[in-house]
N, C-alpha and C positions, 0 to 999 in steps of 0.2 A: 504493500499500498503505501502510495507515494505520502509525506509528510503535509503536502499541501491539500492532501484530500480528508485529512483530518484536523477537526478543532479540537483543543482541549481547554477544558473549563475546570479550573480550580475552584470549589465550594468551600472551602476549610475557613472557618470562622462565621459562616453565614448561618442566619436562622433558617430554617425551613420554607417559608413562605419567600423572602428574599432570594433563596437557591433558585427554588423554582420558576420566579419571575427572570432573573438570569439567564437560566438555560432557555425558558419560551423566547426571549430576546436573541439568542444565539442561534437558536431554530428556524425564526422567523427571517433573520438577516443572512443566514448561511448563503453561499453562492452555488449554482449547480455541481460546481467542480469539487464540492464537499461531499465524501460517502458517509462518514462517520464522525460522531460529535461524543467524545469522549470525555465523561464526567466524573472528576475527582471529588469524591465526596468523603473518602477517609471511611474506615472500619469500625473504630469504636464510637466515635460521635456520630457518624455520618449514617447511621442505619434508618434513620428516620427521614433523611433527605433520601435515601434510597428507595425508602416505600413510597414516599411522596411522587418521586420520579415514575415509578413504576405504574402510580395510579393514575399520572397525569397524562403519561404519552404511552401506555400499552392499550392493547384491544384496540386499534384504530383511533384512538382518541384525538389524535392530531394528524391531519391530513400528509404533513410533510414526513412525518415519522414511520418508517415501514415496520420497524420493530426494535425492540429493545431486548440487550443480551448482555450477561454480565462479562466484566472486563477481564484482565488476565490475573488481577485479585479482588478480594470482596469490597475493597474499598474503590472500585470504578465500576461505573455503568458505562454502556455503549448504547448510543440511540444510532442506529442504521438511518440513513436518508436515503440512500441509492444503494443497488448492490454493485458490486465489481463486477 
């Protein structure tokens, strides 16, 4: 995957509502060249953010997000905007 095809968002230190707002903003302004948005929410304190991301973007709730998948570790969630 090309680095320009992935946007990373670090949500450490944000409240859940702030984090969701930030992710929505990135999803809405992502150019067509972006395939994945990698959301770094953390593991210990980020579980409520991870749950909120799943609630907000899973099951076709957002037209731009095809699917939500776990990242390379429990502190990361990836939003797939386009398949490679």
